[in-house]
C-alpha positions as CSV (number, residue, x, y, z in Angstrom):
1,M,-9.0,69.6,-26.7
2,R,-11.2,67.2,-24.8
3,T,-8.2,65.2,-23.8
4,R,-7.2,67.6,-21.1
5,P,-10.4,67.3,-19.0
6,A,-10.3,63.6,-19.4
7,A,-6.6,63.4,-18.4
8,L,-7.3,65.6,-15.4
9,L,-10.2,63.4,-14.3
10,L,-8.0,60.3,-14.7
11,V,-5.2,61.9,-12.6
12,L,-7.7,63.0,-9.9
13,A,-9.1,59.5,-9.8
14,I,-5.7,57.9,-9.5
15,L,-4.1,60.3,-7.0
16,P,-5.9,58.8,-3.9
17,C,-4.6,55.4,-4.9
18,I,-1.1,56.6,-5.3
19,A,-1.2,58.6,-2.0
20,A,-2.6,55.5,-0.2
21,S,0.3,53.4,-1.4
22,Q,2.9,55.8,0.1
23,P,4.1,55.1,3.6
24,P,3.3,57.8,6.1
25,V,6.0,60.4,6.8
26,A,6.1,59.4,10.5
27,D,6.8,55.8,9.6
28,A,9.6,56.9,7.3
29,F,11.0,59.1,10.0
30,R,10.9,56.2,12.5
31,A,12.8,54.0,10.1
32,E,15.4,56.7,9.6
33,E,15.8,57.1,13.4
34,A,16.3,53.3,13.7
35,R,18.9,53.3,10.9
36,S,20.7,56.3,12.4
37,A,20.6,54.8,15.9
38,K,22.1,51.5,14.6
39,N,24.9,53.3,12.7
40,L,25.8,55.9,15.3
41,I,25.8,53.5,18.2
42,A,27.9,51.0,16.1
43,A,30.4,53.8,15.3
44,A,30.6,54.8,19.0
45,Q,31.2,51.2,20.0
46,D,33.9,50.6,17.3
47,M,35.9,53.8,18.1
48,P,38.5,52.8,20.7
49,A,38.3,54.5,24.0
50,N,41.7,56.0,23.6
51,K,40.5,57.8,20.4
52,Y,37.4,59.4,22.0
53,G,39.5,62.6,22.5
54,Y,40.6,62.6,18.8
55,K,39.8,65.6,16.6
56,P,41.4,66.2,13.2
57,T,42.1,69.9,14.0
58,P,41.9,72.0,17.1
59,A,38.8,73.8,15.8
60,Q,36.8,70.6,15.4
61,M,34.7,68.6,17.9
62,S,36.4,65.5,19.5
63,F,34.8,62.1,18.8
64,A,33.5,62.2,22.4
65,D,32.0,65.7,21.8
66,I,30.1,64.2,18.8
67,V,28.7,61.4,20.9
68,L,27.6,63.8,23.7
69,H,26.2,66.3,21.2
70,L,24.1,63.5,19.6
71,A,22.8,62.3,23.0
72,E,21.7,65.8,24.0
73,G,20.2,66.5,20.6
74,N,18.3,63.2,20.7
75,D,16.5,64.1,23.9
76,F,15.6,67.5,22.5
77,F,14.6,66.4,19.0
78,C,12.7,63.3,19.9
79,G,11.0,64.8,22.9
80,T,9.8,67.8,20.9
81,I,8.7,65.7,17.9
82,G,7.0,63.2,20.1
83,G,5.4,65.7,22.3
84,V,6.8,64.1,25.5
85,K,9.2,65.3,28.1
86,A,12.7,63.9,27.8
87,P,14.0,62.1,30.9
88,D,16.0,64.1,33.4
89,R,19.6,63.0,32.9
90,S,22.7,63.9,34.8
91,K,25.0,66.3,33.1
92,L,27.9,64.7,31.3
93,A,31.2,66.1,30.0
94,A,33.0,64.9,26.9
95,T,35.7,63.7,29.2
96,A,33.4,61.0,30.6
97,S,34.5,57.4,29.7
98,K,33.6,55.7,26.5
99,D,31.3,53.3,28.4
100,V,29.4,56.2,30.0
101,L,29.1,58.2,26.7
102,L,28.0,55.1,24.8
103,A,25.5,54.2,27.4
104,R,24.0,57.7,27.3
105,L,23.9,57.7,23.5
106,T,22.1,54.3,23.5
107,A,19.7,55.5,26.2
108,T,18.8,58.5,24.2
109,F,18.1,56.5,21.1
110,D,16.0,54.2,23.2
111,F,14.1,57.3,24.3
112,C,13.7,58.3,20.7
113,G,12.1,55.0,19.8
114,Q,9.6,55.4,22.7
115,A,8.9,59.1,22.1
116,L,8.3,58.7,18.3
117,A,6.1,55.5,18.6
118,K,2.8,57.4,18.5
119,V,3.8,60.2,16.1
120,D,1.5,60.2,13.1
121,D,1.1,62.4,10.0
122,S,-1.9,64.3,11.3
123,K,0.1,67.0,13.1
124,L,3.1,67.4,10.8
125,G,2.2,71.1,10.3
126,E,1.9,71.9,14.0
127,E,4.3,74.6,15.2
128,L,6.6,73.5,18.0
129,P,9.2,75.4,20.0
130,F,12.7,75.2,18.6
131,F,16.1,76.6,19.6
132,G,16.5,80.3,20.4
133,G,12.8,80.8,21.0
134,S,11.8,80.2,17.4
135,K,9.2,77.8,16.2
136,M,9.2,75.2,13.4
137,T,6.7,72.7,12.2
138,R,7.0,69.1,13.4
139,A,7.8,68.0,9.9
140,R,10.7,70.5,9.6
141,I,12.1,69.5,13.0
142,M,12.0,65.9,11.8
143,I,14.0,66.9,8.8
144,V,16.5,68.8,10.9
145,A,16.9,65.8,13.2
146,S,17.5,63.5,10.3
147,D,20.0,65.9,8.8
148,D,21.8,66.1,12.2
149,W,22.1,62.4,12.5
150,G,23.4,62.2,8.9
151,D,25.9,65.0,9.4
152,H,27.3,63.6,12.6
153,Y,27.5,60.0,11.3
154,S,29.5,61.4,8.4
155,Q,31.7,63.2,10.8
156,A,32.2,60.1,13.0
157,A,32.9,58.0,9.9
158,I,35.6,60.4,8.8
159,Y,37.2,60.4,12.2
160,M,37.2,56.6,12.2
161,R,38.8,56.4,8.7
162,L,41.5,58.9,9.8
163,N,42.3,56.4,12.6
164,G,42.3,53.4,10.3
165,I,38.9,52.1,11.3
166,L,36.3,51.1,8.8
167,P,32.9,52.8,9.6
168,P,29.9,50.5,10.1
169,T,28.2,51.4,6.8
170,A,31.4,50.7,4.9
171,R,31.6,47.1,6.0
172,K,30.2,44.3,3.9
173,P,27.1,42.7,5.5
174,A,27.7,39.5,7.3
175,P,26.5,36.4,5.3
């Protein structure tokens, strides 16, 4: 029976070492943002301009809608998470040219990199404003943003495949 207290003491002694070896959540989120930016921008670059209006069914977003939605979401998510005001940007429509939409997407991911640079784990539990007047913790908004990037990359990749284009993450790395 004396094994339990000894085991508990051992676990309590080791936990700080284990915790110290884990990368901070904010660092992991920044890495996810960088990966998502790379993949989403590459997908937007690789989709031909004449396919930006493509949508598999009338009820779905067009590829251009996806790019625009991501750009608008990036400013909201990264500004909120980083505690900084997003840049004032001109209003765009999904009918804008590929070059304009791609430039906007790239600019918003650049903003994300800047806005997230100083985020640390000390305020992950802070309640922040979210859509519809609700509030969420910074950590939860980080998860929602990451989910959004993943969802829309998947959507873009499907649109690309339906048009005979191999998505960026499906390609073999260059030697």
